[in-house]
N, C-alpha and C positions, 0 to 999 in steps of 0.2 A: 484267393482274393475275395472280395465280396461279391464280385459278379460273377464268378466262375460258374454257379450252377443255373444261370440262368440259360434258357434255351431260345432258339429262333421260332416265332410264330410267322406261320406261311402269310404271304402278303394277301392282302384283298383281291378277289379274283377279278372285279371288274376294273379296279386301279391298275392291276397286272395288265389287263387287256388293253387300258389305255396306251400303256409303256410300251406293248409290243406292235400296237397300230402305229405310234409315233416313230418307230424305228424301220417300219415297212418302207423301203424304198417305191415301192410300187406307186406311180402316180394316179393309178386307176382303182386305188383301194377305198372300201365302203367303211365307216364308223358306223355300226348299228348296236354298239355296245353301251357307252355311258350314257346315263338318263339326263341329258339335257336336250333343250329345245334347240334346233338349228335353223337357220332360214335357206333361201334359195341358193347361197354363196357358202354353204357349209359353215357357217359363223354363229356363233350365239350373241346375239345382239344387244346393245343397251336399248331399251325401248325408248321413243322419244319422249312419252310421258315422265320417264324416269329421269331425263336428262333436263327436262324443263324443271321438274320438282327440285332435282338438283342445285340448279342454277339459282333458285329462289331461297334454297338454305345458304348458300354461299354469300347471299346478300344480306339475309334477314337472321341468319342463326347467329347467337349473342355468345353462347357457350357450349363448352362441351363437358359440363360436369355429369356426374352420375345420374342416373334417371330412376334409380329407386328399383327395388326387389321385383316390383310387377312390371315395370319397365317406362315405357313413355305412355302415359295416362291417354292421351288423344289416340294413340295408335290401338289401345284396348277398345275404347269406344268406336272405333272406325271399323275394327275387325270382327267385333260382336256383329255389327249390323250387316258387313257384308255376308257373313256365314249365316246370320239366324234371320236377318231382314230387318230393315229399319223399324218397321211396325209389330216387332216379336213382342208377345206379351210378356214373355220373361226379361226382356231389357227393361219394360215399363215398370216391371214388379220388382227391380233390381237383385233377380233371381240368377243373373249371369254374370261371369266376370272372366276376363283374359287375363293371364300371365305372359308377358312377352318371353321368347326364348331365342336361343342362337339357332335358328332354322327349326324346321318340322321336326328334325332329327333330336334337336335339344327338347321339344316338347313330348316327343314320346319318352325321352329318358326322365324328365320331370315326372310325368304321369307313372311310368316304373317305379321309380323312388315314393310316389306318393301312394301308392297301392301297398308298396312292400312294408312302408312304414305306419301308415294309418288304416289300412285294411288288412292288417295280418290275417296269412292263413288262405288269402284268395290266392286261387290260380287263374291264369290267362289262357284264354283260348284263340288262337290263330288260325285264318285259313291255309290250307295245303293245296297249293304254293302260297307263300306270302313273301314280301319284300324280306331278304336275308337278314337284315340289320334288326327287324323286329325280333328276331330269334335271339341274338345276342344281346340287345338293350336289355331285354326283360329277364333273361337268364343270369345276367350280370347283376341284376337289382336283387337276386334271389328268389324270383317268382318260379313257381311250377309251372311248366311251359306246357300245353297241350294243343291238338290241332282237330279241326272239323274239316271235312273234304269240301273242296270247291270246285274242281276241275277233275271230270275223269278219264280215265285211260284213253278215251276217244276224242281228248282236247276238247271236251265240251262242258259249258257250266251245268253243275250237277246240283240243282237246287234242292231236290229231294232228299240227296244224301247230307247236304249240309243240315237241312230241316231236322232230320233222322238223329243226326248227330248232337244238334244243339239241345234236343229234347233230353239228352241224357248228361250234360251239363250239370255237375253239383249247384243246387241253388246258392246264389250270392256271387258266383264266380264272375270273371271279368270276359266279355267276348270283344275282340277287336275286330271291325268291319271297316271295309273301305268304302267311302262315301261313294266314290266315282272313279273312273279309269283305273281298275285292279291293277296293281304292281304286283307279280310281273304279267299277269295274264291278258289284260285288256278286256275280260269278260265281265260286265256288270250286271246286277239285279235289274229286275223291272220294277214297276212300282207295286205289283201285286206282289211279287217276289219279297220286296221290302216289308209290304202290309203282315206277310206270313212270318218272317221273321220278328219283326216288333211281337206279335203275338205269343211267339215262344220266348223271347227276351221277357216278357211282362209275366206270362205264366211260370217261368223258371226264377223269377226276381234276379236277373242277370243285371250287371253294371255295363252298359255298352260303353266302349270306347272307339269313337269313330275318327279313323285316320283319313283329314281332307287335305292333300297333297297337291290335289290338280283341279281346282275349282276355276271351271271355264274352259278346261281343254275336252271335256266330254260331249255335252250337248249346249254348253251356254253357262254362263255365271251363275243365273238364277235357276235354271233346269239342273244344274248339278247339286245345289244346295237342297233339293226336295227331301232326300230321305234324311238328312241332318235335322232338318225342320219339322218332319214328321216325328221323330224319336223326340226332340226336343218340347215340343207340344204336347206331345201323348204321355211322356214319360217324367217322373219328378227329379232324376238324377241322371246326368250325362256326362262325360268326358269327350272332347273333341280338340284334336291336335291340327292346327292350321298352318301351312307353309307358304311363304311368299317367294319361294323360289323361282318356280315355274312361272306362274300368271305375272308375274312383276318382274321376272328375269334375274333376281337380286340373289343368284346363287352364292356368289362371295361374300355377300354382305350377312348373311345368317340370320334370318329375318323370321320368325314364327310365333306362334303363340299356343298356349295350352288353354282352352277354354272350359270352364267349369258350369254346368247346371245344376242347381241345387232346388230343394224343396221349398225353402223360403230365405229371405233376404237375410235374415240373422244366421242360418246356417251357411250362407255363403261367406259371411265374415270368419267364421271359423275354419273353413275349407281354406280359402285364401290366405289366413295366417299361418297354416302348414305349409302351403306350397311358397311362400316367401322364405319362409325358414329353411326349407329344402333348397330353393333355388340359391342360399345365401351360400350355401356350402358346396354347391356345383360350380356357380359363376360369379356368385356374389351379385352382380347387375349385368344385365344385357345390354350387348352393343346398340347403339343409339342410332347410327346413319341410316339404316335400311328402314327401321320403323318411322323414323323422321320423313324418309321419302314417301312411304305408303300412306301415312297420316297426311301428309300434304296432297297427294294425289287423290285420296277418296274424301278430302275435305273441300275440295274446290270443283265445282259442277263442270268446268270445261276440262280441266285435267282428267277428272274422272271418266269423261265422254270419250276422251282421246285414248285413255288406257283400256277402257270397255272394247273400244274399235280394235286395238293392237291385240289384246286376248282373242279377239272373234277371228281376227285375221291369222292367228296362229293356230287355232282351232279347226279351222276352214282347212288351211293349208295341210294339217296332218291328215284330215279325213279325205282329201283329194288325192294324197300319197298313197292311201289306202286303196282307194278305187283305181288310181291309174296302175300300182302295181299287180292288181287282180287282171286288169287289162292286158298288161304285159305279160302275164303268165298263162292267158287263153291261147295263143298259137301253141304253147308246149303241152297243151291238154292238161294243164293244172289248175285253172280258173276253180273247178270245183271242190279239188281237195284242198285247197286254201281259202276258200269262201269264209271261214271264220274271221278272217283279217278284215273283211269289210263290215262283220258285226261287231267287232271288237270297238273300245273307245280309248282316247287317249294317246300318250305317245308310244305305249308298248304292245307287242303282240306275241302271244305264245304261240310261236309258228307252228309247232308240231314237228319241226327239224329234230333229229335225234343228235346226240351228244357227238357221234362219229360223223354224220354228215355237217355239223357245225365245225367240226374240226377239217373237213375236207375243204368246207368253204374258204376256211383262214388259210389253209396250207397252199391251195392250188388257184384261189381267186382273189385272195387279199380281202375277203369281206369278213368282217368281225362282228361276231355276236357273242352273247353270254352262252355257256355250254348247255344251260337247259334250253336252249333254243328262244329265248326271249331276245325279240328285236326293238329297238328303237327305231319306230317308224320315221320319227322326225329327223333322223340322221339319212335318210334315203336322198340321196341327188336324183332329182327328177328329169334331169337331161341324160341320166344313164340307166334308166328302169329297164331298157331292153337287154344291158349287160349283166344286171343284177338278176333279172329274171333267166337268162340264160345259163347263170352260175347255178341258180337253184336248181333248174331242170337237170344240169349234170349230176349233181349230187343224188338227185331224186330216181335217178333211172334203175 
């Protein structure tokens, strides 16, 4: 028969972890695996600003027609200003444009196909480690995927090794950088580090692709955009993938954008024509609802203030969970060993736990995290930090 030769692909490890967690009957279990924000009740809430924006859309939206290849235009304008700053000279010079995509993952796929089709022969360089989907997206697009070191064997950021590797990247290749809240490690570059990376990118004539999935979850909405704006102001060309999943809580509405910065307004028209053509063959036109919500929030001063406060509340809670976990580990003599958790940013922590220790945590204590030791800090139940610290201490003996 037609399908007889088709084999079975192993399931996604994180989705498999979700299923195992759901089937675990232990009422004291911890879900530190899936990468979504959770509140104090263990829920991924709908933001109040989003609810208010959705109510306005219910009352005022007059059509559900297609929104075009680049998506909802007002969403594009607002996301450009959020990422690059409302006073960005690139916006004033019409050198930047956003193409709406189904989530940040869609933006990455669009960028992958754009590189493969419009910049043939270019390889792409990813950090080691990086988000596993980065690997598959660019491989499937047919790009040669290589890696530069990011975190050393001591579970510390290794900027010197990173720079040394980037200095050997073939001229013209693409380098993927995480703007903030590096996934999966949580280790971010300092401003000085970013300036050094910029100089290498410039000297090697590399094309930066900056993945910006966590704006607002590191040090703040404006602070997290610092590196993106530095590169946009200093380089003639840049690709940026932006996601609204985390900071707007629009996980299931799949809202994101590929932002392209070009040397001139005329060249922007050329590039956007290619992006619209590629998108047409991927998803035709993107979904409208999430983009309309984001545009409504960012276009209204009161809603934008409420949203910014909600993002800051999520960011602050994650930071507090980091410091509280370290305090809970202190009586077990483990605060110094895990001090890096307090230095990291965003939802994720590369804990330094081995795959064997991760398995023991899951099997003996119902603590679920990715086998690499990546934990979603936002999934920690603050009322049971002592139990989590005790479990970690048990597997670290």
